[in-house]
C-alpha positions in Angstrom: -16.3 8.5 1.0 -16.2 8.5 4.8 -12.6 9.6 5.2 -12.7 12.8 7.1 -9.4 14.3 8.0 -10.8 17.1 10.1 -9.1 18.0 13.4 -5.6 18.1 14.5 -5.5 15.1 16.8 -2.5 12.8 16.6 -1.9 9.2 17.7 -0.2 9.0 21.0 1.3 5.8 22.5 -1.2 3.0 23.1 -1.0 2.4 26.8 -2.2 -1.3 27.0 0.7 -3.6 27.8 0.8 -7.0 26.1 -1.3 -5.7 23.1 -2.3 -8.6 20.9 -2.2 -7.8 17.2 -3.5 -10.0 14.4 -1.6 -9.3 11.1 -3.1 -10.6 7.9 -0.9 -10.8 4.8 2.2 -11.1 7.0 4.4 -12.8 4.3 3.6 -10.3 1.6 5.8 -7.4 0.3 4.3 -4.9 2.8 3.1 -7.3 5.5 6.5 -8.7 6.3 7.7 -5.2 7.0 4.7 -4.5 9.3 5.6 -7.7 11.2 9.2 -6.6 11.6 8.2 -3.2 12.8 5.7 -4.6 15.4 8.2 -7.1 16.7 11.0 -4.4 16.9 8.7 -2.3 19.0 8.5 -5.0 21.7 5.8 -5.6 24.3 3.2 -7.0 21.9 1.9 -10.4 21.1 1.8 -10.9 17.3 -0.5 -13.3 15.7 -0.4 -14.1 11.9 -2.5 -16.3 9.7 -1.1 -18.1 6.6 -2.9 -20.3 4.1 -0.4 -23.1 4.7 2.1 -24.2 7.3 5.4 -22.4 6.8 8.6 -24.1 7.7 10.6 -22.6 9.2 8.2 -20.1 10.7 8.9 -16.6 9.2 8.5 -14.9 12.6 9.7 -17.2 15.5 8.4 -14.8 18.1 4.9 -14.7 16.7 2.0 -17.2 16.8 1.2 -18.3 13.3 -2.2 -19.9 12.6 -3.2 -21.7 9.4 -6.3 -20.3 7.7 -7.7 -18.3 4.8 -9.3 -14.9 4.9 -12.1 -16.3 2.8 -13.0 -18.8 5.5 -15.2 -17.2 8.2 -14.4 -19.9 10.7 -10.7 -19.5 10.3 -10.9 -15.8 10.6 -13.1 -16.0 13.7 -10.6 -18.4 15.3 -7.7 -16.1 14.6 -9.5 -13.1 16.1 -10.0 -14.6 19.6 -8.2 -12.5 22.2 -7.1 -9.9 19.7 -7.0 -6.2 20.4 -6.0 -4.8 17.0 -6.2 -6.1 13.4 -4.0 -5.0 10.5 -5.2 -6.3 7.2 -2.4 -6.2 4.7 -3.8 -9.0 2.6 -5.1 -8.3 -0.9 -5.3 -9.7 -4.4 -3.9 -7.4 -7.1 -4.3 -9.6 -10.2 -6.8 -9.5 -13.0 -9.1 -12.3 -12.0 -12.3 -10.4 -11.1 -13.9 -13.3 -9.2 -10.7 -13.8 -7.1 -10.4 -10.1 -6.5 -13.9 -10.0 -5.0 -13.4 -13.2 -2.9 -10.2 -11.9 -1.3 -10.7 -8.2 -1.2 -14.4 -7.9 -0.5 -15.6 -11.2 1.0 -12.4 -11.6 3.0 -12.7 -8.1 4.5 -16.4 -8.7 5.2 -15.5 -12.0 7.0 -12.9 -10.0 9.1 -15.4 -7.2 10.0 -18.1 -9.7 10.9 -15.7 -11.5 13.2 -14.7 -8.3 14.8 -18.3 -7.3 15.4 -19.1 -10.7 17.0 -16.1 -10.4 19.4 -16.3 -6.7 20.1 -13.0 -5.8 18.4 -13.2 -2.2 17.3 -9.7 -1.5 16.0 -9.1 -2.5 12.3 -6.4 -1.0 10.1 -6.8 -1.7 6.4 -4.0 -1.4 3.8 -5.6 0.0 0.6 -4.3 2.0 -2.4 -4.7 5.4 -4.1 -5.8 3.4 -7.1 -9.3 3.4 -5.6 -9.5 7.0 -7.0 -9.1 5.8 -10.6 -7.8 8.0 -13.5 -7.3 11.7 -13.7 -4.8 14.3 -12.6 -4.2 14.0 -8.9 -2.4 17.0 -7.6 -2.0 17.2 -3.8 -5.6 16.0 -3.2 -6.6 15.1 0.4 -8.0 11.9 1.6 -11.6 13.0 1.1 -10.8 15.0 -2.0 -11.8 12.4 -4.6 -14.4 9.7 -5.0 -14.1 6.1 -5.8 -13.5 5.5 -9.5 -11.4 2.3 -9.7 -10.2 1.1 -13.1 -9.5 -2.5 -12.3 -11.3 -5.4 -10.6 -8.7 -5.5 -7.9 -8.9 -1.8 -7.1 -12.7 -2.0 -7.2 -12.7 -4.7 -4.6 -10.3 -2.7 -2.5 -12.5 0.4 -2.7 -15.5 -1.6 -1.5 -13.4 -3.1 1.3 -12.0 0.1 2.6 -15.4 1.9 2.5 -16.8 -0.8 4.7 -13.8 -0.6 7.1 -14.3 3.1 7.4 -18.0 2.7 8.0 -17.1 0.1 10.7 -14.9 2.8 12.4 -11.6 1.4 11.2 -8.5 3.2 9.8 -7.4 3.0 6.1 -3.9 3.6 4.7 -3.6 4.5 1.0 -0.1 4.4 -0.6 0.5 5.1 -4.2 3.8 3.7 -5.6 5.6 1.4 -3.2 9.3 0.5 -3.9 11.8 -1.5 -2.0 13.6 -4.8 -1.7 11.2 -7.4 -3.1 9.3 -4.9 -5.4 8.0 -6.7 -8.5 5.9 -4.0 -9.9 7.0 -0.3 -9.5 10.7 -0.1 -10.4 10.6 -3.2 -12.6 7.6 -1.7 -14.4 9.4 1.6 -14.9 12.4 -0.2 -16.4 10.2 -2.1 -18.8 8.5 1.1 -19.9 11.8 2.9 -20.3 13.1 0.1 -22.5 10.3 0.9 -25.0 12.3 4.0 -25.8 9.3 6.4 -25.8 7.7 8.1 -22.8 4.4 10.0 -23.1 4.6 13.6 -21.8 7.4 16.0 -21.0 8.7 14.4 -17.8 7.3 17.1 -15.6 4.7 14.9 -13.8 5.2 14.3 -10.1 4.4 11.1 -8.3 3.9 10.1 -4.6 6.2 7.2 -3.7 7.1 5.4 -0.5 9.7 2.9 0.6 8.1 -0.3 1.8 10.0 -0.2 5.1 8.5 3.2 5.9 5.0 1.9 4.9 5.5 -1.0 7.3 6.4 1.5 10.1 3.3 3.6 9.4 0.9 0.6 9.7 2.7 -0.7 12.8 2.6 2.7 14.4 -1.1 3.1 13.8 -1.7 -0.2 15.6 0.5 0.8 18.6 -1.0 4.2 18.9 -4.3 5.6 20.1 -7.2 4.8 17.9 -8.1 7.0 14.9 -11.5 5.6 14.0 -13.0 6.3 10.6 -9.9 8.0 9.2 -8.1 7.5 6.0 -4.5 8.5 5.4 -2.3 8.8 2.3 1.1 7.2 2.8 4.0 8.7 0.9 7.4 10.3 1.4 7.1 14.0 2.4 7.5 15.4 -1.1 6.6 14.0 -4.6 9.2 12.6 -6.9 9.5 14.1 -10.4 9.4 11.7 -13.3 12.5 13.2 -14.8 14.3 12.7 -11.5 13.0 9.1 -11.3 14.1 8.1 -14.8 17.5 9.7 -14.3 18.0 7.7 -11.1 17.0 4.5 -12.9 19.4 5.2 -15.7 22.2 6.0 -13.2 21.7 3.1 -10.9 20.4 0.4 -13.3 21.9 1.5 -16.6 18.5 1.7 -18.4 18.7 4.5 -21.1 16.2 7.3 -20.6 13.5 7.2 -23.2 12.5 10.1 -25.4 9.8 12.3 -24.0 6.9 12.7 -26.5 4.3 15.3 -25.7 1.6 16.9 -27.7 0.8 15.2 -31.0 3.5 12.5 -30.4 2.1 11.3 -27.1 -0.5 8.9 -28.7 2.2 7.1 -30.5 4.3 6.8 -27.4 1.2 5.4 -25.5 0.6 3.0 -28.4 4.2 1.7 -28.1 3.7 1.1 -24.3 0.4 -0.6 -25.0 2.2 -3.0 -27.4 4.5 -3.8 -24.4 1.5 -4.9 -22.4 0.8 -1.8 -20.3 -2.8 -0.7 -19.9 -3.7 3.0 -20.4 -4.3 3.3 -16.7 -0.9 1.9 -15.8 0.8 4.3 -18.3 -1.2 7.3 -16.8 -0.1 6.4 -13.3 3.5 7.2 -14.0 3.3 9.8 -16.8 0.8 12.2 -15.3 0.6 13.9 -11.9 -0.3 11.4 -9.2 0.7 13.0 -5.9 -1.2 13.2 -2.7 -1.2 15.3 0.5 0.3 13.6 3.5 -0.5 16.4 5.9 -3.0 14.3 7.8 -0.5 11.4 8.3 2.2 13.7 9.5 -0.2 15.3 12.0 -1.4 11.9 13.2 2.1 10.3 13.4 4.6 13.1 13.8 7.2 10.7 15.2 7.3 8.4 12.2 9.9 8.8 9.5 8.1 8.8 6.1 11.3 7.6 4.3 13.1 8.6 1.2 11.5 9.7 -2.1 13.7 7.3 -4.1 15.4 4.0 -3.3 18.6 4.2 -1.2 21.9 2.6 -2.3 21.2 -0.8 -0.7 17.8 -1.0 -2.4 19.2 -0.1 -5.8 21.8 -2.8 -5.3 19.0 -5.3 -4.5 17.3 -4.3 -7.8 20.5 -5.0 -9.7 21.0 -8.3 -7.9 17.4 -9.2 -9.0 18.4 -8.8 -12.6 17.2 -5.3 -13.4 
């Protein structure tokens, strides 16, 4: 894994005025926060690409092109005149063929276009799920190999490896929460409703607010290049499972489940499997999965990494969404 974090260099302000940034995945959960952060910074020309015409345009001050990441011609057209690319587009479902088309072929189309036009700066949104299963306790970006457990994560592992080989920058969040989240807190609620939780609640998890993740990606685009580097993206300290479940109970009214460790754990896992959760999904929130963010803090000392749990407004949004 070419993700060296050696050195103490940090990303300073990128000096080029009128920087032209292509953002892929701009209407997604993370991508729309990246766009907001870029536009708030001012002084840049933002270009986005959508698979269909959007009315009204989501970003009136951006140039929005119609195209698909899987179409080399559309990608090449979007890249003309671009200085920096942020790829926040990905497929996270279970269709293996679609995962490869979007996550692998799409990224290869992007890198081929960049090579052809001499664009050297690519920032790729990835995931810590590329590491796969196991206990992850404060590991660094080059502290584990690629062992993905799903087709989507396998495709993202291939994609990020090729971005790193190209000289791009990779960002790996773990659990991302925030307004519009359909997976993390909603999934935790579903698991809690099963009434049984494998383990004793002592596991710790890396989590990040989606707004903070958007700021991180935008800041990397607006700062000096950090080629061939990978960064974990998370709040400064891990969140304990007991703390997380207590917050969900307090804010959303979901009763805390019974912790079942030792000989009882297999039965608790079986109960969650019956609710539709894979063994890997259960492991992600019942065993230690926390990651060092020292490299990110050194590279972007000016960026707020956000809270470890949702704030009051975000909890309210979850309640309004029916949780």
